[in-house]
N, C-alpha and C positions, 0 to 999 in steps of 0.2 A: 225229790225233784221232779217237775213235770216237764214234758216235751210239748205239751199241747200248746198251740199258738193261741195267743189271746187277742181279742180285739184291739184295735189301736184306740186310744183315747181321743176325745175331741181335740184337745190341744195338739196331739200328734197330727191329726188330719190338717188342722190349721197350719202346722209348720210344713206339710207337704205342699199344700196350697200356696204358701209364701214362697216356696222353692221356685215358682214359676217366674219370678222377677228376672231370672237368667235368660228367658226368652226374649226379653227386650234387647239383650245384647245380641242374641242371634239375628233379629230383625235388623238392628243398626248395622251390624258387620255384613249381613247378607246385602242390604243396599250398597254399602261401601264396596265390597268386593265386585258387585255388578257394575258399579260406575267405574271402577279402575279396570275390570275386564272389557268393557265396552271402549274404554280409551285404548287399551292394547289391541283388541281384535277388530274394532270397527274404525279405529283412527278418527274419532270424532275431532272437531275443530277446537275444542276446549284445551287451554294450556294444562301442563302437567301440575302446576301450582294450583290451578283452579280444581283440577280433578282431586288432587290429594288433600288440600287444605280447606278450600270452600265447601266441599262436601261433608266435612266434619261438622259444620254448623247447619247446612241446608237439610241434611238428612233427618234430623229431629223435627225441623219444620215441616217436612214432608210428611212425616209419620203422624204428627200431631195436629196438622191442619187437614190433610186429605185423608189420612188413614185412621182417625180416631173412631169412626163408626166400625170399621173392620176390626180395629184393635180391641175394642170393649167385647165385640162378638167372639173374637178368638179367646180372651181371657175368661169370658163367662163359659165358653164351651169346655176349655181345658179345666176350669174350676169344678164345673158339674161332673165332668168325667172323673176328675180326682176323688171326688166325694163318693161317687158311685162305685168306682172300682177299688178304692182303698179302705173303705169303711167296714167291709165284711171280713176281709182276711188279709194276711200278710204274705201271701204266696204269689209266685209268679210276678214279681215286680217289674223286671225288664219287659216281660211280654205284655204287661198292662200298659207300660209306657209306650211300647211299639204300636199297640192297638190305638192309643190316643194319637200317636203320630199319623198313623194311616188314616183315621177318621178325619183328622184336622187338614192334613196336607192334600188329600185328593181333589178338593175343588181348586186349590191353589196350583197343582200340577196341571190340571185341565185348563186353567185360565192362562197358565204360562204358554201352553202350546196354541190355545185358541187365539189369544190376543198377541202372541209373540212378545210377551213381557217376562224376560228370563230371570228378573229379580226373584220371582216366585220360586224357581228351581233352586237358586242359592240359598234362599231363606229356608226352604224345606229341608235341604241337606243340613244346614246349620241347626234348625230345630231338632233334627234327629240327634245331633251332637249333644244338645243342651238337654234332651231327654235322657240320654245315656249319662250325662253328668248328674242329672237329678236322680238316677238309679243309684249311684253311689251315696248321695246324700240320704235318700230314703232307706237304703239298707243300713247305713250307719244309725239312723234314727230307730229302726227296728231292732237292731242288736242292742242298742242302749236300753230300749223298751224291755227286750227279753232279760237283759242282765239285771235290771232293777226288779223284775217280777221274780226271777230266781232268788235274788237276794231276800226279797220279802218272804219267800216260801221257807228259806233256811232260818230267817229270823223267827217265824212262826213256830217252826219245828223245834227250836231251841228253847 
């Protein structure tokens, strides 16, 4: 039996990349929480029904009409970072995900304070949570990979 870490296969890297879908939820809920927070703390003139229900439909419109350019850059960046950070070894998964988070959110946090657009802070926090969620998924994938490699070693030994 070997304790040596093996490289992830291409299909495993693709599974890691596909786990980025969860960030769409972070973006969506980040905008939603910001809108609700603005209603509570700033007391905007919109009704609660507008704030709670119409926002559910207008947020995707906001994201896909005004934010599509930013969205594809976000996903391109995180996919490139995933490929670079996970192709060579299986160590320090959480640390790699936090490094990705810091690289990606730094301009958003700066923009939040520069333009007083607080949705970027909410989205940045939720993005960290989705990165930690991905940590669990990636660890499960790596453990599955290790177990299958160990089974192959035992089968070849017998």
